[in-house]
C-alpha positions in Angstrom: 30.4 -8.2 -8.7 33.7 -7.7 -9.9 35.4 -4.9 -11.9 35.3 -6.5 -14.7 31.8 -7.8 -14.9 30.9 -4.1 -14.7 33.0 -3.0 -17.2 31.4 -6.1 -19.1 27.8 -4.3 -18.4 28.9 -0.7 -19.2 30.0 -1.7 -22.7 27.9 -4.1 -24.1 24.2 -2.7 -25.1 21.1 -4.2 -23.1 17.5 -5.1 -23.9 17.3 -6.3 -19.9 13.4 -6.2 -19.2 12.2 -7.3 -16.0 10.2 -10.5 -15.8 6.8 -10.2 -13.7 8.5 -12.2 -11.1 11.2 -9.8 -9.9 8.5 -7.1 -9.8 6.4 -9.3 -7.6 9.2 -10.0 -5.6 10.4 -6.6 -5.1 7.2 -5.6 -4.5 6.5 -8.1 -2.1 10.1 -7.2 -0.2 8.9 -3.4 -0.2 5.4 -4.2 1.1 7.4 -6.0 4.2 9.7 -3.1 5.2 7.7 -0.3 5.0 4.2 -2.0 6.9 6.7 -3.2 9.5 8.3 0.0 9.9 5.4 2.2 9.8 3.1 -0.1 11.9 2.9 2.2 15.2 1.6 5.1 13.2 -0.6 2.8 11.2 -2.3 1.2 14.7 -2.7 5.0 15.9 -4.3 5.9 12.7 -6.5 2.6 12.4 -7.8 3.5 15.9 -8.7 7.3 15.4 -10.4 6.5 12.3 -12.5 4.0 13.8 -13.8 5.9 17.3 -16.7 8.1 16.5 -15.6 10.2 19.8 -12.8 12.6 19.7 -9.2 11.6 20.5 -5.9 13.2 20.6 -2.3 11.1 18.9 -1.4 11.2 22.8 -4.6 9.7 24.1 -4.6 7.2 21.6 -1.0 6.2 22.6 -1.8 5.8 26.1 -4.5 3.4 25.6 -3.0 1.3 23.5 -0.2 1.4 26.1 -2.3 0.6 29.1 -4.1 -2.3 27.2 -1.4 -4.2 25.5 2.1 -2.4 26.7 4.4 -1.1 23.6 3.8 -4.3 21.7 0.3 -3.1 21.1 1.7 -0.4 18.6 2.8 -3.6 17.0 -0.2 -5.8 17.0 -1.9 -7.0 13.9 1.6 -6.6 12.5 1.9 -10.5 10.9 -1.8 -9.6 9.4 -0.4 -6.5 7.8 2.4 -7.7 6.3 0.4 -11.0 4.9 -1.8 -7.9 3.7 0.8 -5.3 2.7 3.4 -7.7 0.9 1.3 -9.3 -1.6 -0.5 -6.0 -2.3 2.5 -4.2 -3.6 3.8 -7.3 -5.3 0.3 -7.5 -6.9 0.2 -4.0 -7.7 3.9 -3.3 -9.1 3.5 -6.5 -11.0 0.5 -5.1 -13.1 2.0 -1.5 -13.3 5.2 -2.3 -14.4 4.3 -5.1 -17.2 0.9 -3.3 -17.9 3.0 -0.1 -19.1 5.5 -2.4 -21.2 2.7 -4.2 -22.8 1.3 -0.7 -23.9 4.8 0.3 -24.4 4.3 3.4 -22.0 7.1 2.8 -20.1 9.2 6.1 -20.4 6.5 8.4 -22.0 3.0 8.0 -20.9 0.9 10.9 -19.8 -0.8 11.8 -16.8 -4.1 10.1 -17.7 -2.6 6.6 -18.9 -0.3 6.7 -15.4 -3.7 7.9 -13.8 -5.6 4.5 -15.6 -2.7 2.3 -15.3 -2.6 3.0 -11.8 -6.3 2.7 -10.9 -6.4 -1.0 -12.3 -3.5 -2.3 -10.5 -5.1 -1.1 -7.3 -8.6 -1.9 -8.2 -7.0 -5.7 -8.9 -4.4 -5.8 -5.9 -7.3 -4.1 -3.6 -9.7 -6.8 -4.8 -7.4 -9.8 -4.4 -6.2 -9.0 -1.0 -8.7 -6.9 0.6 -10.0 -9.8 3.2 -6.5 -9.6 4.8 -7.1 -5.9 5.5 -10.6 -6.4 6.7 -9.1 -9.1 9.4 -6.4 -6.9 10.3 -9.1 -4.1 10.8 -11.2 -6.3 13.0 -8.5 -7.6 15.1 -7.1 -4.3 16.2 -10.1 -2.6 16.8 -11.9 -5.3 18.6 -9.1 -7.5 20.0 -11.7 -9.1 22.4 -13.9 -10.1 20.1 -11.3 -11.5 17.7 -8.5 -13.1 18.7 -6.1 -13.8 16.1 -5.7 -14.2 12.7 -7.3 -17.5 12.4 -9.7 -16.9 15.0 -11.0 -13.8 13.2 -11.1 -15.8 9.6 -13.1 -18.5 11.3 -15.4 -16.7 13.1 -16.2 -14.3 9.9 -16.7 -17.1 7.8 -19.0 -18.9 10.3 -21.1 -15.9 10.5 -21.2 -14.4 7.5 -19.9 -17.0 4.7 -16.9 -16.7 2.9 -18.6 -13.4 1.2 -18.0 -11.8 4.3 -14.1 -11.5 3.7 -14.7 -8.8 1.0 -17.7 -7.2 3.4 -17.5 -3.6 2.8 -15.2 -4.1 -0.1 -16.8 -1.2 -2.3 -15.3 1.8 -1.0 -11.8 0.5 -0.9 -12.2 -0.6 -4.3 -13.1 3.5 -5.0 -10.4 4.8 -2.8 -7.8 2.2 -4.3 -8.9 4.2 -7.8 -8.7 7.3 -6.3 -5.5 6.3 -4.4 -3.4 4.0 -6.5 -4.3 6.4 -9.9 -3.2 9.5 -7.9 0.1 8.2 -6.7 1.1 6.7 -9.8 0.1 9.8 -11.6 3.1 11.8 -9.7 5.6 8.7 -9.3 5.4 8.3 -13.3 5.6 11.3 -13.7 8.6 12.0 -11.4 10.7 9.5 -12.8 9.8 9.6 -16.1 11.4 13.2 -15.4 14.7 11.7 -13.6 14.9 8.9 -16.4 15.3 11.0 -19.1 17.4 13.4 -17.5 19.5 11.5 -15.6 19.3 7.8 -17.1 18.9 5.8 -13.8 17.3 7.5 -10.8 19.4 8.5 -7.5 18.3 6.5 -4.5 17.9 9.7 -3.2 15.4 10.8 -5.6 13.3 8.1 -5.0 13.0 8.7 -1.5 11.4 11.8 -2.2 9.2 10.5 -4.9 7.9 8.4 -2.5 7.3 10.3 -0.1 5.9 12.7 -2.3 3.6 11.1 -4.4 2.5 9.0 -1.2 1.3 12.5 0.3 -0.3 13.8 -2.3 -2.2 10.4 -3.0 -3.3 10.1 0.7 -4.3 13.5 1.0 -6.4 12.9 -2.4 -7.9 9.5 -0.8 -8.2 10.1 2.7 -12.0 10.2 2.8 -12.4 6.7 1.5 -9.5 5.1 3.6 -12.1 6.6 6.5 -15.4 5.1 5.4 -14.1 2.0 4.4 -12.4 0.9 7.6 -15.7 2.2 9.2 -17.6 -0.6 6.8 -15.3 -3.1 8.5 -16.0 -2.6 12.1 -18.8 -4.4 13.6 -20.1 -3.8 17.5 -19.4 -6.6 20.5 -22.6 -9.2 19.0 -20.5 -8.8 15.5 -23.1 -6.9 13.7 -22.2 -4.0 11.0 -22.5 -0.8 12.2 -23.1 0.6 9.0 -24.8 -1.4 6.3 -24.2 0.7 3.6 -21.7 3.2 1.8 -24.2 5.9 1.9 -25.6 5.1 5.1 -22.0 5.5 6.1 -21.3 9.0 4.6 -24.7 10.1 6.3 -23.5 9.1 10.0 -20.1 10.5 9.8 -21.1 13.6 8.2 -24.7 14.1 10.5 -22.4 13.3 13.6 -18.6 14.6 13.0 -18.6 17.0 10.3 -16.7 17.2 7.1 -13.7 17.2 9.7 -14.9 13.4 10.4 -13.9 12.5 6.7 -10.5 13.5 7.8 -10.0 12.2 10.9 -6.4 10.8 11.9 -4.8 12.6 8.5 -2.6 14.2 10.8 -1.2 10.7 11.8 -1.4 9.6 8.7 0.3 11.9 6.8 2.8 11.3 9.3 3.3 7.7 9.1 2.8 8.2 4.9 6.0 9.6 4.7 8.4 7.2 5.6 6.4 4.7 4.7 5.7 5.4 1.1 9.7 6.4 0.5 10.7 3.0 1.8 8.0 1.4 -0.2 8.5 2.8 -3.2 12.4 2.9 -2.6 13.1 -0.6 -1.6 11.0 -1.5 -4.8 13.0 0.4 -7.2 16.1 -0.9 -5.9 15.6 -4.2 -5.8 14.4 -3.8 -9.4 17.4 -2.3 -10.5 19.3 -5.1 -8.9 17.0 -7.2 -11.1 18.1 -5.5 -14.2 21.6 -5.6 -13.4 21.6 -9.0 -12.9 19.9 -9.5 -16.4 22.1 -6.9 -18.2 25.2 -9.1 -17.0 23.9 -12.5 -17.7 22.8 -11.2 -21.3 26.3 -9.7 -21.7 28.1 -12.7 -20.5 26.2 -15.2 -23.2 27.2 -12.0 -25.9 30.8 -12.3 -25.1 30.7 -16.5 -25.4 29.2 -15.4 -29.0 
Protein backbone atom coordinates (compact mmCIF):
# COMPACT_ATOMS: atom_id res chain seq x y z
CA UNK A 1 0.00 0.00 0.00
CA UNK A 2 1.36 3.42 -0.97
CA UNK A 3 2.10 6.04 1.76
CA UNK A 4 -0.64 8.27 0.34
CA UNK A 5 -3.15 5.45 0.72
CA UNK A 6 -2.13 4.94 4.35
CA UNK A 7 -2.65 8.65 5.03
CA UNK A 8 -6.03 8.48 3.31
CA UNK A 9 -7.14 5.64 5.59
CA UNK A 10 -5.72 7.23 8.75
CA UNK A 11 -7.43 10.58 8.15
CA UNK A 12 -10.81 9.21 7.10
CA UNK A 13 -13.43 7.99 9.59
CA UNK A 14 -14.29 4.35 8.91
CA UNK A 15 -17.35 2.25 9.59
CA UNK A 16 -15.69 -0.81 8.05
CA UNK A 17 -17.12 -4.07 9.34
CA UNK A 18 -16.07 -7.65 8.79
CA UNK A 19 -18.17 -9.58 6.33
CA UNK A 20 -19.03 -13.22 7.11
CA UNK A 21 -16.72 -14.26 4.26
CA UNK A 22 -13.84 -12.33 5.90
CA UNK A 23 -14.20 -14.19 9.19
CA UNK A 24 -14.62 -17.49 7.36
CA UNK A 25 -11.47 -17.08 5.25
CA UNK A 26 -9.43 -15.84 8.24
CA UNK A 27 -10.51 -18.81 10.36
CA UNK A 28 -9.88 -21.22 7.48
CA UNK A 29 -6.30 -20.02 6.99
CA UNK A 30 -5.68 -20.04 10.75
CA UNK A 31 -6.96 -23.62 11.01
CA UNK A 32 -4.57 -24.85 8.31
CA UNK A 33 -1.55 -23.09 9.81
CA UNK A 34 -2.16 -24.14 13.41
CA UNK A 35 -3.10 -27.74 12.61
CA UNK A 36 -0.07 -28.42 10.40
CA UNK A 37 2.35 -26.87 12.90
CA UNK A 38 1.02 -28.87 15.85
CA UNK A 39 0.20 -32.16 14.11
CA UNK A 40 3.13 -34.19 15.56
CA UNK A 41 2.19 -33.33 19.14
CA UNK A 42 -1.48 -33.93 18.43
CA UNK A 43 -0.68 -37.41 17.08
CA UNK A 44 1.31 -38.29 20.21
CA UNK A 45 -1.44 -36.91 22.46
CA UNK A 46 -4.18 -38.82 20.65
CA UNK A 47 -2.34 -42.15 20.87
CA UNK A 48 -1.69 -41.62 24.59
CA UNK A 49 -5.35 -40.74 25.21
CA UNK A 50 -6.75 -43.79 23.43
CA UNK A 51 -4.32 -46.29 24.97
CA UNK A 52 -5.56 -47.69 28.28
CA UNK A 53 -2.01 -48.81 29.18
CA UNK A 54 0.41 -46.33 30.70
CA UNK A 55 2.88 -45.06 28.11
CA UNK A 56 5.36 -42.20 28.18
CA UNK A 57 5.85 -39.55 25.52
CA UNK A 58 9.18 -41.14 24.54
CA UNK A 59 7.66 -44.63 24.23
CA UNK A 60 4.82 -43.29 22.08
CA UNK A 61 7.27 -41.43 19.81
CA UNK A 62 9.40 -44.56 19.41
CA UNK A 63 6.30 -46.57 18.53
CA UNK A 64 5.30 -44.05 15.85
CA UNK A 65 8.80 -43.96 14.30
CA UNK A 66 9.13 -47.76 14.37
CA UNK A 67 5.81 -48.19 12.59
CA UNK A 68 5.69 -45.30 10.09
CA UNK A 69 8.95 -43.36 10.35
CA UNK A 70 9.09 -39.58 10.84
CA UNK A 71 6.15 -39.09 8.47
CA UNK A 72 4.03 -40.99 11.01
CA UNK A 73 3.88 -37.84 13.13
CA UNK A 74 1.89 -36.20 10.33
CA UNK A 75 -0.30 -39.23 9.71
CA UNK A 76 -3.84 -38.03 9.18
CA UNK A 77 -2.79 -34.38 8.81
CA UNK A 78 -4.79 -34.03 5.59
CA UNK A 79 -7.92 -35.17 7.42
CA UNK A 80 -6.89 -32.97 10.34
CA UNK A 81 -6.62 -29.93 8.09
CA UNK A 82 -9.92 -30.81 6.40
CA UNK A 83 -11.40 -30.85 9.91
CA UNK A 84 -9.55 -27.90 11.47
CA UNK A 85 -9.89 -25.41 8.62
CA UNK A 86 -13.72 -25.43 8.31
CA UNK A 87 -14.06 -25.89 12.10
CA UNK A 88 -12.13 -22.69 12.81
CA UNK A 89 -13.77 -20.91 9.88
CA UNK A 90 -17.27 -21.67 11.14
CA UNK A 91 -16.35 -20.94 14.77
CA UNK A 92 -14.87 -17.49 14.12
CA UNK A 93 -17.65 -16.57 11.70
CA UNK A 94 -20.30 -17.38 14.32
CA UNK A 95 -18.37 -15.62 17.11
CA UNK A 96 -17.69 -12.43 15.15
CA UNK A 97 -21.14 -12.01 13.71
CA UNK A 98 -23.07 -13.09 16.78
CA UNK A 99 -21.25 -10.31 18.63
CA UNK A 100 -22.07 -7.84 15.85
CA UNK A 101 -25.71 -8.94 15.91
CA UNK A 102 -25.86 -8.53 19.69
CA UNK A 103 -23.91 -5.24 19.43
CA UNK A 104 -21.46 -6.50 22.05
CA UNK A 105 -18.18 -6.39 20.10
CA UNK A 106 -16.22 -4.34 22.64
CA UNK A 107 -18.29 -4.32 25.82
CA UNK A 108 -19.43 -7.91 26.43
CA UNK A 109 -19.54 -9.49 29.88
CA UNK A 110 -17.80 -12.82 30.69
CA UNK A 111 -21.20 -14.56 30.74
CA UNK A 112 -22.06 -13.20 27.28
CA UNK A 113 -18.68 -14.27 25.90
CA UNK A 114 -19.13 -17.74 27.40
CA UNK A 115 -22.53 -18.05 25.70
CA UNK A 116 -21.22 -16.82 22.33
CA UNK A 117 -18.25 -19.18 22.50
CA UNK A 118 -20.44 -22.12 23.50
CA UNK A 119 -22.89 -21.53 20.63
CA UNK A 120 -20.01 -21.24 18.15
CA UNK A 121 -18.47 -24.43 19.54
CA UNK A 122 -21.68 -26.46 19.27
CA UNK A 123 -22.33 -25.35 15.68
CA UNK A 124 -18.77 -25.82 14.42
CA UNK A 125 -18.22 -29.16 16.18
CA UNK A 126 -21.60 -30.49 15.11
CA UNK A 127 -20.85 -29.73 11.45
CA UNK A 128 -17.23 -30.92 11.44
CA UNK A 129 -17.44 -33.90 13.82
CA UNK A 130 -17.28 -36.58 11.04
CA UNK A 131 -13.82 -35.37 10.01
CA UNK A 132 -12.60 -35.63 13.61
CA UNK A 133 -14.04 -39.14 13.89
CA UNK A 134 -12.30 -40.25 10.70
CA UNK A 135 -9.01 -38.66 11.83
CA UNK A 136 -9.13 -40.49 15.15
CA UNK A 137 -9.88 -43.87 13.59
CA UNK A 138 -7.23 -43.61 10.87
CA UNK A 139 -4.64 -42.57 13.47
CA UNK A 140 -5.48 -45.13 16.17
CA UNK A 141 -6.33 -48.08 13.90
CA UNK A 142 -4.48 -47.61 10.57
CA UNK A 143 -4.56 -51.34 9.79
CA UNK A 144 -8.35 -51.26 9.64
CA UNK A 145 -8.85 -47.74 8.23
CA UNK A 146 -6.29 -47.20 5.48
CA UNK A 147 -7.08 -43.64 4.42
CA UNK A 148 -9.73 -40.90 4.43
CA UNK A 149 -11.93 -42.43 1.74
CA UNK A 150 -11.60 -46.01 2.98
CA UNK A 151 -12.47 -44.97 6.55
CA UNK A 152 -15.51 -42.99 5.40
CA UNK A 153 -16.77 -45.86 3.24
CA UNK A 154 -16.22 -48.46 5.99
CA UNK A 155 -18.02 -46.42 8.66
CA UNK A 156 -21.03 -45.72 6.42
CA UNK A 157 -21.31 -49.35 5.28
CA UNK A 158 -21.13 -50.69 8.85
CA UNK A 159 -23.07 -48.04 10.79
CA UNK A 160 -24.94 -46.00 8.20
CA UNK A 161 -24.57 -42.27 7.65
CA UNK A 162 -25.31 -41.61 11.34
CA UNK A 163 -22.17 -43.58 12.19
CA UNK A 164 -20.18 -40.51 11.20
CA UNK A 165 -21.62 -38.81 14.31
CA UNK A 166 -20.95 -41.78 16.61
CA UNK A 167 -20.03 -40.50 20.09
CA UNK A 168 -20.87 -36.88 19.24
CA UNK A 169 -22.48 -36.11 22.63
CA UNK A 170 -19.27 -35.82 24.70
CA UNK A 171 -17.78 -33.73 21.90
CA UNK A 172 -20.69 -31.28 22.06
CA UNK A 173 -20.44 -31.10 25.86
CA UNK A 174 -16.69 -30.58 25.59
CA UNK A 175 -17.18 -27.88 22.94
CA UNK A 176 -19.51 -25.94 25.23
CA UNK A 177 -16.94 -26.03 28.03
CA UNK A 178 -13.87 -25.51 25.82
CA UNK A 179 -15.08 -22.80 23.45
CA UNK A 180 -17.04 -21.05 26.16
CA UNK A 181 -14.05 -20.77 28.50
CA UNK A 182 -11.66 -19.98 25.65
CA UNK A 183 -13.68 -17.04 24.39
CA UNK A 184 -14.14 -15.70 27.92
CA UNK A 185 -10.33 -15.36 28.09
CA UNK A 186 -9.79 -14.33 24.45
CA UNK A 187 -12.58 -11.77 24.41
CA UNK A 188 -11.61 -10.38 27.79
CA UNK A 189 -7.99 -9.76 26.81
CA UNK A 190 -8.95 -8.39 23.38
CA UNK A 191 -11.49 -6.04 24.94
CA UNK A 192 -8.92 -4.80 27.46
CA UNK A 193 -6.13 -4.18 24.95
CA UNK A 194 -8.47 -2.69 22.32
CA UNK A 195 -9.81 -0.13 24.79
CA UNK A 196 -6.29 0.60 26.03
CA UNK A 197 -4.27 0.62 22.78
CA UNK A 198 -6.78 0.75 19.92
CA UNK A 199 -5.29 -2.11 17.92
CA UNK A 200 -3.88 -5.23 19.56
CA UNK A 201 -0.21 -5.86 18.75
CA UNK A 202 0.78 -9.15 17.11
CA UNK A 203 2.84 -10.31 20.07
CA UNK A 204 -0.12 -9.66 22.36
CA UNK A 205 -2.31 -11.81 20.10
CA UNK A 206 0.23 -14.62 20.47
CA UNK A 207 0.00 -14.26 24.25
CA UNK A 208 -3.81 -14.11 24.22
CA UNK A 209 -4.05 -17.21 22.03
CA UNK A 210 -1.62 -19.26 24.11
CA UNK A 211 -3.15 -18.21 27.43
CA UNK A 212 -6.76 -18.86 26.38
CA UNK A 213 -5.80 -22.20 24.86
CA UNK A 214 -4.02 -23.40 28.00
CA UNK A 215 -6.90 -22.40 30.29
CA UNK A 216 -9.69 -23.89 28.17
CA UNK A 217 -7.82 -27.11 27.37
CA UNK A 218 -7.14 -27.80 31.05
CA UNK A 219 -10.80 -27.25 31.96
CA UNK A 220 -12.20 -29.30 29.07
CA UNK A 221 -9.55 -32.04 28.85
CA UNK A 222 -11.56 -34.84 30.55
CA UNK A 223 -14.28 -34.39 27.93
CA UNK A 224 -11.65 -34.63 25.20
CA UNK A 225 -10.36 -37.92 26.61
CA UNK A 226 -13.87 -39.39 26.75
CA UNK A 227 -14.82 -38.23 23.26
CA UNK A 228 -11.68 -39.83 21.83
CA UNK A 229 -12.43 -43.09 23.62
CA UNK A 230 -16.01 -43.02 22.34
CA UNK A 231 -14.70 -42.79 18.77
CA UNK A 232 -12.42 -45.81 18.74
CA UNK A 233 -13.33 -49.37 17.76
CA UNK A 234 -11.62 -52.75 18.14
CA UNK A 235 -9.99 -54.74 15.32
CA UNK A 236 -13.41 -56.11 14.31
CA UNK A 237 -14.98 -52.69 14.04
CA UNK A 238 -17.02 -52.90 17.25
CA UNK A 239 -17.26 -49.85 19.48
CA UNK A 240 -15.32 -50.29 22.73
CA UNK A 241 -17.58 -47.93 24.67
CA UNK A 242 -21.31 -47.93 23.99
CA UNK A 243 -22.30 -45.00 26.16
CA UNK A 244 -20.92 -41.82 27.67
CA UNK A 245 -21.63 -43.10 31.20
CA UNK A 246 -20.04 -46.48 30.43
CA UNK A 247 -16.93 -44.75 29.13
CA UNK A 248 -16.73 -42.58 32.27
CA UNK A 249 -17.10 -45.61 34.58
CA UNK A 250 -14.51 -47.64 32.68
CA UNK A 251 -11.88 -44.90 32.84
CA UNK A 252 -12.60 -44.23 36.51
CA UNK A 253 -12.44 -47.92 37.52
CA UNK A 254 -9.38 -48.88 35.46
CA UNK A 255 -7.30 -45.72 35.53
CA UNK A 256 -8.68 -43.54 38.31
CA UNK A 257 -9.02 -39.77 38.16
CA UNK A 258 -5.66 -39.44 36.39
CA UNK A 259 -7.09 -41.34 33.42
CA UNK A 260 -9.20 -38.30 32.56
CA UNK A 261 -6.04 -36.21 32.22
CA UNK A 262 -3.97 -38.76 30.32
CA UNK A 263 -1.75 -36.96 27.83
CA UNK A 264 -2.51 -33.50 29.23
CA UNK A 265 1.19 -32.64 29.56
CA UNK A 266 1.65 -33.33 25.84
CA UNK A 267 -1.53 -31.42 25.12
CA UNK A 268 -0.47 -28.33 27.06
CA UNK A 269 2.90 -28.39 25.31
CA UNK A 270 1.06 -28.66 21.99
CA UNK A 271 -1.72 -26.18 22.69
CA UNK A 272 0.55 -23.21 23.39
CA UNK A 273 1.90 -22.90 19.82
CA UNK A 274 -1.34 -24.22 18.29
CA UNK A 275 -3.65 -21.75 20.01
CA UNK A 276 -1.17 -18.89 19.64
CA UNK A 277 -0.77 -19.47 15.88
CA UNK A 278 -4.49 -20.08 15.39
CA UNK A 279 -5.66 -16.93 17.14
CA UNK A 280 -2.88 -14.67 15.83
CA UNK A 281 -3.19 -15.73 12.18
CA UNK A 282 -6.96 -15.28 12.36
CA UNK A 283 -6.73 -11.83 13.98
CA UNK A 284 -4.04 -10.62 11.57
CA UNK A 285 -6.07 -11.82 8.57
CA UNK A 286 -9.15 -10.01 9.90
CA UNK A 287 -7.08 -6.85 10.39
CA UNK A 288 -5.99 -7.07 6.75
CA UNK A 289 -9.60 -7.36 5.65
CA UNK A 290 -10.62 -4.39 7.81
CA UNK A 291 -7.71 -2.31 6.47
CA UNK A 292 -8.72 -3.14 2.91
CA UNK A 293 -12.37 -2.26 3.54
CA UNK A 294 -11.36 1.00 5.25
CA UNK A 295 -9.20 1.82 2.21
CA UNK A 296 -12.11 1.16 -0.15
CA UNK A 297 -14.43 3.33 1.96
CA UNK A 298 -11.87 6.14 2.09
CA UNK A 299 -11.49 6.09 -1.69
CA UNK A 300 -15.26 6.27 -2.16
CA UNK A 301 -15.50 9.25 0.22
CA UNK A 302 -12.61 10.97 -1.52
CA UNK A 303 -14.37 10.66 -4.90
CA UNK A 304 -17.43 12.38 -3.46
